N, C-alpha and C positions, 0 to 999 in steps of 0.2 A: 614754456620757458621756465627754466629752473632758477630758483632764487638763490643767490650767492649767500653763504653764511657771513654774518657780520664779524669783523675782526675782534679778537679777544686779547686780553692781557692776563698773563699768569701772575697770580699773587700767592703768597705764602702766609700762613698764620701759625705762630707758635702757641700752643695751648696746653692746658693741664687736663687731667682726667675728668673733672666735673664738666667743663665746657665741652669736651669731646663727647661725653655721654649725651649732652643736650643736642649736639649736632647729629649724632646717631639717631636720636628720637625724632629729628626733623628729616629723616630719610636721606641724610648726607646732601641736602639741597639748600640749606640755609643756616645762618648763624643765629643763635638765640638772642633775645632782647638783652640789652646791657643792664647791669645792676644800677641802682641809684647813684652809687659812688663812681660809676664808669661813664663819663660823659661822651667818650668817643670809642669807636671801634677802630682798631688800627691794624690792618693787614700790612705786610712788609713786601718790598719789591725784590728781595733776593733771598735765595735759599740759605746761603751761609749765615746771614744775619738771623734768620728764623731758627736755624740749628743752634746758634749760640744762646739765644734766649731760652729755647726749650731745654737744652742740655744744662745750662748754667743757672737758670733762674727757676724754671718750672720744676725740675727734679728736686732742687733744694727746698722749694716751698710746698710742692704738691706730691712729692714722691715719684712722679713720672712726668715726662714731657713729650709732647708730640709735635711734629711739624706737618701741617696740612698744606695741600696745594689745590688751587681751584682757579677757574677761568671766569673773567667778568667782561662784559661788553665794553670794549675800549672807548667807544663814543660816550657812554655813560660815565666812565671813570674820569673823563677829561674835566669834569666839574671839580675834582679834588686835586689841588696842587700837591706835588710831591713835597714831603716834609723831610728835611735832613735832621735826624735826631742824634747826630754825633759825627762820626767820621764819614769819609767820602762814600762808603757803601752802606751806611746805616740810614736807609730810606724807608719811609712809611707813608701811607695815606691816612688821613684823619677823617673818618666818617662820623659826623655827629650822631649820637645814639638815636635821635628821633628820625633819622634818615635810613636807619638800618633795614626796615622792611622794604624800602624801595631799592636799596643796594642788593638785598637778597633776591629781589625779582629780576635782577640783571646778571645773576650767576648763571653761567652756561655749563650745563652738565652737573657732575657731582663733585663734592668736596672729598678729597682722598688723603689718607695718612701716608706720608712718604718716609718718615723717620720716627722712631720711638726710642726714648731714653729712660733708664731706670737707675 
């Protein structure tokens, strides 16, 4: 009997070059630990919002911005309520920093870069 794959949810993460290098060091399979001043990890629920952050914020502050896409086990994600961080499409998940290792364990496949801005 073949086991059916678990449903996944696609998430996006806008990021700068430093964080992206750390993801590369983790073989594109996990997000690095948060810094002390970063109490949450916040992936976003739509690509357009991630593009705006990477293009308009990361480029300005870091010289480059990237949008990553990755899949996470949907059942696991149900513990995190969707946060509306502004307009109707500005949606995020807020993962407490101390839960990031468990979050990473539920990533399915690899984290991939889908947009780059300079």
